[in-house]
C-alpha positions as CSV (number, residue, x, y, z in Angstrom):
1,X,0.0,0.0,0.0
2,X,1.4,3.4,-0.9
3,X,1.9,6.2,1.7
4,X,0.0,8.9,-0.1
5,X,-3.1,7.3,-1.4
6,X,-5.5,10.1,-0.6
7,X,-8.3,11.9,-2.4
8,X,-7.0,14.1,-5.1
9,X,-3.8,12.0,-5.7
10,X,-2.8,12.6,-9.3
11,X,0.5,10.6,-9.4
12,X,0.9,8.1,-12.2
13,X,1.6,4.5,-11.4
14,X,5.3,4.8,-12.1
15,X,5.7,8.0,-10.1
16,X,3.8,6.3,-7.3
17,X,6.3,3.4,-7.3
18,X,9.3,5.8,-7.5
19,X,7.9,7.9,-4.7
20,X,7.3,4.9,-2.4
21,X,10.7,3.5,-3.1
22,X,12.6,6.8,-2.3
23,X,10.5,7.5,0.7
24,X,11.2,4.1,2.2
25,X,14.9,4.4,1.5
26,X,14.9,7.9,3.0
27,X,13.1,6.5,6.1
28,X,15.7,3.7,6.4
29,X,18.7,6.1,6.1
30,X,17.1,8.4,8.7
31,X,16.7,5.6,11.3
32,X,20.3,4.5,10.5
33,X,21.5,7.9,11.4
34,X,22.7,8.8,7.9
35,X,21.0,12.1,7.9
36,X,22.7,13.6,4.8
37,X,21.5,10.8,2.6
38,X,18.0,10.8,4.2
39,X,17.7,14.5,3.6
40,X,18.6,14.2,-0.1
41,X,16.2,11.3,-0.6
42,X,13.3,13.1,1.2
43,X,13.8,16.2,-0.9
44,X,13.8,14.0,-4.0
45,X,10.4,12.6,-2.8
46,X,9.1,16.2,-2.4
47,X,10.1,16.8,-6.1
48,X,8.2,13.7,-7.2
49,X,5.1,14.4,-5.1
50,X,4.7,17.9,-3.6
51,X,1.5,16.7,-1.9
52,X,3.2,13.9,0.1
53,X,2.2,14.8,3.7
54,X,4.4,12.1,5.2
55,X,7.5,13.5,3.5
56,X,6.9,16.9,5.1
57,X,6.3,15.3,8.5
58,X,9.5,13.3,8.3
59,X,11.4,16.4,7.1
60,X,10.0,18.2,10.1
61,X,11.3,15.6,12.5
62,X,14.7,15.8,10.7
63,X,14.9,19.6,11.1
64,X,13.8,19.3,14.8
65,X,16.7,17.0,15.5
66,X,19.0,19.6,13.9
67,X,17.5,22.3,16.2
68,X,15.9,24.2,13.3
69,X,12.5,24.5,15.0
70,X,11.1,27.2,12.7
71,X,11.7,25.0,9.6
72,X,10.3,22.0,11.4
73,X,7.1,24.0,12.2
74,X,6.8,25.1,8.5
75,X,7.0,21.4,7.4
76,X,4.5,20.3,10.0
77,X,2.1,23.1,8.9
78,X,2.4,21.8,5.4
79,X,1.8,18.2,6.5
80,X,-1.3,19.1,8.4
81,X,-2.7,21.2,5.5
82,X,-2.2,18.2,3.2
83,X,-3.6,15.7,5.6
84,X,-5.8,17.4,8.2
85,X,-7.3,14.1,9.3
86,X,-4.0,12.9,10.7
87,X,-4.2,13.4,14.5
88,X,-0.5,12.7,15.0
89,X,0.5,15.5,12.7
90,X,-1.9,17.9,14.3
91,X,-0.8,17.0,17.9
92,X,2.9,17.4,16.9
93,X,2.2,20.8,15.4
94,X,0.2,21.9,18.5
95,X,3.1,21.0,20.7
96,X,5.4,23.0,18.5
97,X,3.1,26.0,18.9
98,X,3.4,25.7,22.7
99,X,7.2,25.4,22.6
100,X,7.3,28.5,20.4
101,X,5.0,30.2,22.9
102,X,2.5,30.8,20.1
103,X,-0.4,30.2,22.5
104,X,-3.2,31.5,20.2
105,X,-2.2,29.0,17.5
106,X,-1.8,26.2,20.1
107,X,-5.3,26.9,21.5
108,X,-6.8,26.7,18.1
109,X,-4.9,23.5,17.3
110,X,-6.1,21.8,20.5
111,X,-9.7,23.1,20.1
112,X,-9.7,21.5,16.6
113,X,-8.4,18.3,18.1
114,X,-11.1,18.3,20.7
115,X,-13.8,18.8,18.0
116,X,-12.4,15.7,16.3
117,X,-12.7,13.6,19.5
118,X,-14.7,15.0,22.4
119,X,-13.8,12.1,24.7
120,X,-10.2,13.3,25.0
121,X,-9.8,14.7,28.5
122,X,-6.0,15.0,28.0
123,X,-6.6,17.6,25.3
124,X,-9.0,19.5,27.6
125,X,-6.3,19.5,30.4
126,X,-3.8,21.1,28.0
127,X,-6.4,23.6,27.0
128,X,-7.0,24.5,30.6
129,X,-3.3,25.2,31.1
130,X,-3.2,27.3,27.9
131,X,-6.2,29.3,28.8
132,X,-4.7,29.9,32.3
133,X,-1.6,31.2,30.6
134,X,-3.8,33.8,28.9
135,X,-5.8,34.3,32.1
136,X,-9.0,33.4,30.2
137,X,-10.8,32.0,33.3
138,X,-14.2,31.7,31.6
139,X,-12.6,29.4,28.9
140,X,-11.0,27.4,31.7
141,X,-14.4,26.8,33.3
142,X,-15.8,25.9,29.9
143,X,-13.2,23.2,29.5
144,X,-13.8,21.9,33.1
145,X,-17.5,21.7,32.1
146,X,-16.7,19.7,29.1
147,X,-14.7,17.3,31.3
148,X,-17.7,16.9,33.6
149,X,-19.8,15.9,30.6
150,X,-17.3,13.1,29.8
151,X,-16.3,12.0,33.3
152,X,-19.1,13.2,35.5
153,X,-18.8,15.5,38.5
154,X,-15.9,14.7,40.9
155,X,-14.0,16.1,43.8
156,X,-11.0,16.8,41.6
157,X,-13.1,18.7,39.0
158,X,-15.0,20.6,41.7
159,X,-11.7,21.7,43.3
160,X,-10.5,22.8,39.8
161,X,-13.5,24.9,39.4
162,X,-13.1,26.4,42.9
163,X,-9.5,27.3,42.0
164,X,-10.6,29.1,38.8
165,X,-13.4,30.9,40.6
166,X,-10.8,32.1,43.2
167,X,-8.5,33.3,40.4
168,X,-11.5,35.3,39.1
169,X,-12.1,36.5,42.7
170,X,-15.6,35.0,42.4
171,X,-16.0,33.8,46.0
172,X,-19.8,33.3,45.7
173,X,-19.4,30.7,42.8
174,X,-16.5,29.0,44.6
175,X,-18.7,28.5,47.7
176,X,-21.6,27.4,45.6
177,X,-19.5,24.7,43.9
178,X,-18.2,23.3,47.2
179,X,-21.6,23.5,48.8
180,X,-23.1,21.6,45.8
181,X,-20.4,18.8,46.2
182,X,-21.2,18.5,49.9
183,X,-25.0,18.4,49.4
184,X,-24.7,15.8,46.6
185,X,-22.7,13.5,49.0
186,X,-24.3,13.9,52.4
187,X,-22.8,10.7,53.7
188,X,-19.3,11.7,52.8
189,X,-18.4,13.9,55.8
190,X,-15.0,14.9,54.3
191,X,-16.8,17.1,51.8
192,X,-18.5,19.0,54.6
193,X,-15.1,19.4,56.3
194,X,-13.6,20.6,53.0
195,X,-16.3,23.3,52.8
196,X,-15.6,24.3,56.4
197,X,-11.9,24.7,55.6
198,X,-12.7,27.0,52.7
199,X,-14.9,29.0,55.0
200,X,-12.1,29.4,57.5
201,X,-9.8,30.6,54.8
202,X,-12.4,33.1,53.7
203,X,-13.0,34.6,57.1
204,X,-16.3,32.9,57.8
205,X,-15.1,31.0,60.9
206,X,-18.5,30.8,62.6
207,X,-20.1,29.0,59.7
208,X,-17.0,26.7,59.5
209,X,-17.3,25.9,63.2
210,X,-20.9,24.7,62.8
211,X,-19.9,22.4,60.0
212,X,-16.9,20.9,61.9
213,X,-19.1,20.4,65.0
214,X,-21.8,18.7,63.0
215,X,-19.3,16.3,61.6
216,X,-17.7,15.5,65.0
217,X,-21.2,15.0,66.5
218,X,-21.8,12.3,63.9
219,X,-18.3,10.9,64.0
220,X,-16.2,12.0,67.0
221,X,-13.0,10.4,65.8
222,X,-13.0,11.8,62.3
223,X,-9.4,12.7,61.9
224,X,-10.0,15.2,59.1
225,X,-12.6,17.1,61.1
226,X,-10.4,17.0,64.3
227,X,-7.5,18.5,62.4
228,X,-9.7,21.1,60.8
229,X,-11.2,22.1,64.1
230,X,-7.7,22.5,65.5
231,X,-6.9,24.8,62.6
232,X,-10.1,26.7,63.3
233,X,-9.2,27.3,67.0
234,X,-5.7,28.5,66.0
235,X,-7.3,30.8,63.3
236,X,-9.6,32.5,65.9
237,X,-6.8,32.6,68.5
238,X,-8.4,30.2,71.0
239,X,-5.2,28.9,72.3
240,X,-6.5,26.9,75.3
241,X,-9.1,25.2,73.1
242,X,-6.5,24.4,70.5
243,X,-4.1,23.0,73.1
244,X,-6.9,20.8,74.6
245,X,-7.9,19.5,71.2
246,X,-4.3,18.9,70.2
247,X,-3.9,16.6,73.3
248,X,-7.2,14.9,72.4
249,X,-5.9,14.2,68.9
250,X,-2.5,13.0,70.0
251,X,-4.0,10.6,72.5
252,X,-6.7,9.3,70.1
253,X,-5.8,5.8,69.1
254,X,-8.0,6.1,66.0
255,X,-6.2,9.2,64.7
256,X,-3.8,8.4,61.9
257,X,-0.1,8.9,62.3
258,X,-0.1,11.4,59.4
259,X,-2.8,13.4,61.2
260,X,-0.9,13.5,64.5
261,X,2.4,14.5,62.8
262,X,0.6,17.3,61.0
263,X,-0.6,18.6,64.4
264,X,2.9,18.4,65.9
265,X,4.3,20.3,62.9
266,X,2.0,23.2,63.7
267,X,2.8,23.0,67.4
268,X,6.5,23.2,66.5
269,X,5.9,26.2,64.2
270,X,4.0,28.0,67.0
271,X,6.7,27.1,69.5
272,X,9.5,28.5,67.3
273,X,7.5,31.7,66.8
274,X,7.2,32.1,70.5
275,X,10.9,31.4,71.3
276,X,11.4,27.7,70.7
277,X,10.9,26.0,74.1
278,X,11.7,22.4,73.2
279,X,10.6,21.0,76.6
280,X,6.9,21.6,75.7
281,X,7.2,20.1,72.2
282,X,9.1,17.0,73.6
283,X,6.2,16.6,76.1
284,X,3.8,16.5,73.2
285,X,5.9,13.9,71.4
286,X,6.0,11.8,74.6
287,X,2.2,12.1,75.0
288,X,1.6,10.7,71.5
289,X,4.1,7.9,71.9
290,X,2.6,6.9,75.2
291,X,-0.6,6.1,73.4
292,X,1.1,4.4,70.4
293,X,4.7,3.4,71.3
294,X,5.0,1.7,67.9
295,X,4.5,4.8,65.8
296,X,7.7,4.9,63.7
297,X,6.7,8.2,62.0
298,X,6.5,9.8,65.4
299,X,9.9,8.6,66.4
300,X,11.4,9.8,63.1
301,X,9.9,13.3,63.7
302,X,10.9,13.4,67.3
303,X,14.6,12.5,66.6
304,X,14.7,15.0,63.7
305,X,13.4,17.7,66.1
306,X,15.8,16.8,68.8
307,X,18.7,16.9,66.3
308,X,17.5,20.3,65.0
309,X,17.4,21.6,68.6
310,X,20.9,20.2,69.4
311,X,19.6,18.1,72.2
312,X,22.6,16.1,73.8
313,X,23.5,13.0,71.8
314,X,22.9,10.7,74.7
315,X,19.2,11.8,74.9
316,X,18.9,11.3,71.1
317,X,20.4,7.9,71.4
318,X,17.8,6.9,74.0
319,X,15.0,7.7,71.4
320,X,16.9,6.0,68.6
321,X,17.1,2.8,70.7
322,X,13.4,3.0,71.4
323,X,12.8,3.5,67.7
324,X,14.9,0.5,66.8
325,X,12.9,-1.7,69.2
326,X,9.8,-1.2,67.1
327,X,11.6,-0.9,63.7
328,X,14.9,-2.9,63.9
329,X,15.2,-2.8,60.1
330,X,15.4,1.0,60.0
331,X,18.8,1.6,58.6
332,X,18.7,5.4,59.0
333,X,17.9,5.2,62.7
334,X,20.6,2.6,63.4
335,X,23.2,4.5,61.4
336,X,22.5,7.7,63.4
337,X,22.8,5.8,66.6
338,X,26.1,4.3,65.6
339,X,27.5,7.8,64.8
340,X,26.3,9.0,68.2
341,X,27.8,6.1,70.0
342,X,31.2,5.8,68.2
343,X,32.9,8.6,70.1
344,X,32.4,6.6,73.4
345,X,34.7,3.9,72.1
346,X,32.4,1.2,73.5
347,X,33.5,-1.3,70.8
348,X,31.4,-4.2,72.1
349,X,28.4,-1.9,72.1
350,X,29.1,-0.9,68.5
351,X,29.5,-4.5,67.5
352,X,26.2,-5.4,69.1
353,X,24.5,-2.7,67.1
354,X,26.2,-3.7,63.8
355,X,25.7,-7.4,63.9
356,X,21.8,-7.4,63.6
357,X,22.1,-4.5,61.0
358,X,24.1,-6.8,58.6
359,X,21.1,-9.2,58.8
360,X,18.3,-6.7,58.5
361,X,20.1,-4.5,55.9
362,X,22.8,-6.6,54.3
363,X,23.1,-4.2,51.4
364,X,24.2,-1.3,53.6
365,X,27.9,-1.2,53.5
366,X,28.2,1.3,56.3
367,X,27.3,-1.3,58.9
368,X,30.2,-3.6,57.8
369,X,32.5,-0.6,58.0
370,X,31.6,0.2,61.6
371,X,31.6,-3.5,62.5
372,X,35.1,-4.0,61.0
373,X,36.5,-0.8,62.6
374,X,35.2,-1.9,66.0
375,X,36.9,-5.2,65.7
376,X,40.0,-3.5,64.5
377,X,40.0,-1.3,67.6
378,X,39.8,-4.4,69.7
379,X,42.8,-5.9,67.9
380,X,40.5,-8.7,66.6
381,X,41.9,-8.3,63.1
382,X,40.6,-11.6,61.7
383,X,37.0,-10.6,62.6
384,X,37.7,-7.1,61.2
385,X,38.9,-8.5,58.0
386,X,35.9,-10.8,57.7
387,X,33.5,-7.8,58.2
388,X,35.2,-5.8,55.5
389,X,35.2,-8.8,53.1
390,X,31.5,-9.3,53.7
391,X,31.0,-5.6,53.0
392,X,32.8,-5.6,49.7
393,X,30.7,-8.7,48.7
394,X,27.7,-6.3,48.6
395,X,29.3,-3.9,46.1
396,X,27.2,-3.0,43.1
397,X,27.8,-0.6,40.2
398,X,25.7,1.9,42.0
399,X,27.8,1.7,45.2
400,X,29.4,4.9,46.5
401,X,33.0,4.9,45.1
402,X,34.4,6.7,48.2
403,X,32.9,4.1,50.5
404,X,34.1,1.1,48.4
405,X,37.5,2.6,48.0
406,X,37.9,3.0,51.8
407,X,36.8,-0.6,52.3
408,X,39.6,-2.0,50.1
409,X,42.1,0.4,51.6
410,X,41.4,-0.8,55.1
411,X,41.5,-4.4,53.9
412,X,44.9,-3.8,52.4
413,X,46.2,-2.4,55.7
414,X,44.8,-5.4,57.6
415,X,46.2,-7.9,55.1
416,X,49.6,-6.3,55.3
417,X,49.6,-6.5,59.1
418,X,49.1,-10.2,58.6
419,X,52.1,-10.4,56.4
420,X,50.1,-11.2,53.3
421,X,51.6,-8.6,51.0
422,X,50.3,-10.1,47.8
423,X,46.6,-9.9,48.9
424,X,47.3,-6.5,50.5
425,X,48.6,-5.0,47.3
426,X,45.7,-6.5,45.3
427,X,43.3,-4.8,47.8
428,X,45.1,-1.5,47.3
429,X,44.8,-1.9,43.5
430,X,41.1,-2.4,43.9
431,X,40.9,0.6,46.1
432,X,42.6,2.8,43.5
433,X,40.3,1.5,40.7
434,X,37.3,2.8,42.6
435,X,39.0,6.1,43.6
436,X,42.4,6.9,42.1
437,X,43.0,9.8,44.5
438,X,42.5,7.9,47.8
439,X,45.6,9.5,49.3
440,X,45.7,7.3,52.4
441,X,45.8,4.2,50.3
442,X,48.4,5.8,47.9
443,X,50.7,6.6,50.9
444,X,50.5,3.2,52.6
445,X,50.8,1.3,49.3
446,X,53.9,3.3,48.3
447,X,55.5,2.9,51.8
448,X,55.0,-0.8,51.9
449,X,56.4,-1.2,48.4
450,X,59.5,0.8,49.6
451,X,59.8,-1.4,52.7
452,X,59.9,-4.5,50.5
453,X,62.2,-2.6,48.1
454,X,60.1,-3.5,45.1
455,X,58.5,-1.4,42.3
456,X,60.1,1.7,43.7
457,X,59.4,3.7,40.5
458,X,55.6,3.2,41.0
459,X,55.9,3.8,44.7
460,X,57.5,7.1,44.0
461,X,54.8,8.1,41.5
462,X,52.0,7.3,44.0
463,X,53.8,9.0,46.9
464,X,54.4,12.1,44.8
465,X,50.6,12.4,44.2
466,X,50.0,12.5,48.0
467,X,52.7,15.2,48.5
468,X,51.3,17.3,45.7
469,X,47.8,17.0,47.2
470,X,48.8,17.7,50.8
471,X,52.3,19.4,50.8
472,X,52.3,19.9,54.6
473,X,51.4,16.4,55.6
474,X,54.4,15.1,57.5
475,X,53.4,11.4,57.0
476,X,53.2,11.8,53.2
477,X,56.5,13.8,53.1
478,X,58.2,11.1,55.2
479,X,57.0,8.3,52.9
480,X,58.2,10.2,49.8
481,X,61.6,10.9,51.4
482,X,62.0,7.3,52.4
483,X,61.3,6.1,48.8
484,X,63.9,8.5,47.5
485,X,66.3,7.1,50.1
486,X,65.6,3.6,48.9
487,X,66.4,4.8,45.3
488,X,69.7,6.2,46.5
489,X,68.5,9.8,45.8
490,X,69.8,11.0,49.2
491,X,70.1,14.7,48.5
492,X,66.4,14.8,47.3
493,X,65.4,12.6,50.2
494,X,66.9,15.2,52.7
495,X,64.8,18.0,51.2
496,X,61.6,16.1,51.9
497,X,62.5,14.6,55.3
498,X,63.4,18.1,56.5
499,X,60.0,19.3,55.3
500,X,58.4,16.3,57.2
501,X,60.2,17.3,60.4
502,X,59.1,20.9,60.0
503,X,55.4,19.9,59.6
504,X,55.3,17.3,62.4
505,X,52.1,17.3,64.5
506,X,52.7,16.8,68.2
507,X,50.0,14.1,68.3
508,X,51.8,11.9,65.7
509,X,53.9,8.9,66.4
510,X,57.2,10.5,65.4
511,X,59.8,7.8,66.1
512,X,59.7,6.4,62.6
513,X,60.0,9.8,61.0
514,X,62.9,10.8,63.3
515,X,64.7,7.5,62.6
516,X,64.3,8.1,58.8
517,X,65.6,11.6,59.2
518,X,68.7,10.2,61.0
519,X,69.3,7.6,58.3
520,X,69.0,10.1,55.5
521,X,71.2,12.7,57.2
522,X,73.8,10.1,57.8
523,X,73.9,9.2,54.1
524,X,74.4,12.9,53.1
525,X,77.3,13.1,55.6
526,X,75.7,15.1,58.4
527,X,76.5,12.6,61.2
528,X,75.8,15.0,64.1
529,X,72.3,15.8,62.9
530,X,71.7,12.1,62.3
531,X,72.6,11.2,65.9
532,X,70.3,13.9,67.2
533,X,67.4,12.5,65.2
534,X,68.1,8.9,66.3
535,X,68.1,10.1,69.9
536,X,64.7,11.8,69.3
537,X,63.5,8.6,67.8
538,X,64.6,6.7,70.9
539,X,62.9,9.2,73.1
540,X,59.7,8.8,71.1
541,X,59.5,5.1,71.7
542,X,61.6,3.7,68.8
543,X,63.4,0.3,68.7
544,X,66.0,0.8,71.4
545,X,68.4,-1.9,70.3
546,X,68.4,-0.8,66.6
547,X,68.7,2.9,67.5
548,X,71.5,2.3,70.1
549,X,73.5,0.5,67.4
550,X,73.1,3.5,65.1
551,X,74.0,6.0,67.8
552,X,77.0,4.1,69.3
553,X,78.2,1.7,66.6
554,X,81.9,1.8,67.7
555,X,81.0,1.1,71.3
556,X,78.9,-1.9,70.4
557,X,81.7,-3.3,68.2
558,X,84.3,-2.8,71.0
559,X,82.0,-4.5,73.5
560,X,81.6,-7.5,71.2
561,X,85.4,-7.6,70.8
562,X,85.9,-7.7,74.6
563,X,83.5,-10.6,74.9
564,X,85.4,-12.5,72.3
565,X,88.7,-12.2,74.3
566,X,86.9,-13.7,77.3
């Protein structure tokens, strides 16, 4: 079947065959991404058949991809003119009118589409937005009326009408629409409450109160009405009645958690406006949790409030533990508790928090991290290594590269402590694949390579990156100096070890750095400075036997000689 077999088609049989062939070939080249060839073929189709609507449509899509929207629109207009019955062409053109902010044309295009198919609510929704753009509120109401003819009256459409009436500042019609909805559904009390809320907002509080009271007389635990009555009391500044009702709502077992948290949000706002007395707000939370101690939403809100108010961490931890009793699988609560408890250095307590977490939330790598670090602090390195290995088994392509990198870095350190250099270096390699600038890993990897006197060139390259990133980090400077020493580049090593000494932090373990400084200064011929550094290393807790041999080599040799004579 040909693509342009429409009324008024005057192509000969041969031209029809040619047109269909070149159009299909153009379409194929277009989908293959060969746009130059497609463009030439489509233009050839246009020469064969100037009335081929599909050619103009495809040319429009072509120009659109090239960012030539005005040309695309011209081609679409031509396609629609040639084939006005094609809904796809017309919708595409209407969308182009919107993008070009030609709203009059867009409205006409969508109105025409609606006349073609009056069941299309989606077209009416777009028309409502377009008419709102032009502030044509009467036309918006006309479109909503058309939707009611198709879908019937509904809460959503009524609220849409009310919104338009309010844009028109037609309060009377807005009230009438809500009143009609309430009257038509006398057994749905929520519509009555909705009308009452509108009355409160429009300064008709007395009428609203009657509606809320009528609902609560029929249904005393209606959460919507209770919340609205609370809003009413606040609106008319009846603080005692509002406080009394708030307590009633929070202690009502039938009230939804969402309803209660909504009330507490308002209480918090009022509290902050009056100076922010957290004790009163916390009392409100406790009142609600006494009634329903399993309300996880309430715990979440209370902990968030306590954190915001900078309540002591121990008090927050108490609430987090209560929360975890009713929701042990809440990863966020447990992670916050771990962060609160970590500074106490109660490693057994940290472990007891982490172990169940790895069962409830096995995909959360953070729990393996805390577990492994707690074991590490207890010198239970095998258990620490097991925790980190379990953690990396949960890695996915979506995992946080920083977290994964740290896991492998710590695994490398633990494996090296065990004397398993091969696996340690493999872990470091994995770490750097996830994060090439993990400077802690780069430093340790480089240092351990230098200690084993292997691959010093790579070690120097890695260490140089850390020094460039943190030029005043004494540990990184020491590592780089030591690698240079291993490479017999003593003069360069002295430059960096002197910088390491100059940037020492009093909290660091300095004996290794002092010993390296002594060794390097000895190799550049500064024996006096070398001895001073070795003595400092000894004072800082360095290896006494090794350092004494460096400080007094001749005395040790003489002593050995005397022993031989005996």
